[in-house]
N, C-alpha and C positions, 0 to 999 in steps of 0.2 A: 189843800184841795189841788186836784191836778186840772191841767188844760183840758177843755172839752170842744168838740165840734158842734157848731150850731148852723141851722140852715134857715134863710130868709126866703120869702117869695119876693120875687123882684119888685122893687119900688116900695116895699114895706119895712118898717123899723121894728116891728114885733118879731121875735124868734119863732118859726113855724115848728121846727123840730130841733130836739137836743139829743145829743149822743154822748159818747165817751171820747177818750183821747184820740182814737184811731177810726171811728167809724159813727155814722149817724144814718137813721132809716127814714126815708120818706114814706108814709103810709097814707091810706085813705083815698087813693086814686082809683078810678074805674078801669076795668080791664080793658086794654087797647088805647088808652090815653096816650096821646103823643106829647111829650114835653120838650120844649125847644132848648137849645143850649142857652142859658142865662135866664130861664125862667124861675130858677132858684139860685141861690148864691150861698156859697159856704165861708164860714169864718171861725177864728179860733178865739175862744173866750178863756181867760185866766179865772179858774174857779175862786181864787182868793180875791179877785178884784183889785190886785196890785197893779197889773199892766194893763194897758188899754186894749181892747178888742183888735184883732188883725184887720187888715183890709179884706174886703170882700172877693172871693173868686167866682167866677160863674161855673155852675154844675153843667157838665156836658150832657146834651140831650139824650133822651132815651124813650122807648115806648114800653108802657106796663104790660106785662105778659098777659096772655089771654089763657084762661085755665082750660085744660081739656077734660073731657069725660075719662073717667077711670077705664083701663083697658078691661075686657071681659075676663072673667075667671070661670073655672070650673067648666071648660067647653067640652061638650060631648058631640059625638057624631053617631047618629042612627042610620045605617044605609036603608034605603028604600028601594022599590022595584025600578024606579026610574031617577034616583038622586040620592038625597040625604036630607035628614032633619038635623039641624045644628042648634043647639042650645048652649046657654051660657047666662052668668049673671055677675 
């Protein structure tokens, strides 16, 4: 079995997220959450359990994206005597 990346929450000894050899995804955080550098720690585990786990490295801080509303589609403009009626969905 290949090596895999794992992420721990700072100060915890249980793996929070498991990935593959080159990436691991942190999920379940609310939009706009600010994560400070070191709140999570990255390590490499040997899938065969032969080698001990690597030292933990702090994950660089980030802010979870805030989702935007979808852009309007099917926009139509109908001129009026003093402006226009704009519709979209």
